[in-house]
C-alpha positions, 0 to 999 in steps of 0.5 A: 214769922212771915206770912207773906212770900218775899223777895229781896231787891237792892234799894237803887234797882228797886228805885229805877223800878218804882217799887217801894220797900213792902209793896207787892211786886210781880216776879216773872219768868219765861216759866211762870209767875208769882207775887211777893212783897218787896223787902229792900236790901242793900247787901244783895247785888243790884243785878240780882233778886232774891226770892226763898226757896221751900216757902209754903204754897198757899199765900194771900196774894196768889194761892198755891204760888211759890218760887218753884213755879218760876223754874223750868221743870225740864232743866235739872241737875243731871246729879241731883235732879233738882231744877234751877232755882239760883240763876233764873232771868226774871222781870220784876214789876210793882203789882197795881191795884188793877192787877199786874 
């Protein structure tokens, strides 16, 4: 079991952003922001970031924040009524000692 929300990021992309494996990162979209632990993974596209869905809301760094906070609640699939969680533009940055 893993207690913290994580995100997978390609090692080359992480290096360009100054992010190390296991470091806390801020993931931000136009609709919200969350914090997660960076997992460097060479199997992911360098242009993508993966954050698991279905993660519990409570986490130690940002209580009550999950990937759902990054989505546009108004943009929904017309058949399933689900929000778009698979194709969001985001900004990833290191969480510094002073915050974001």
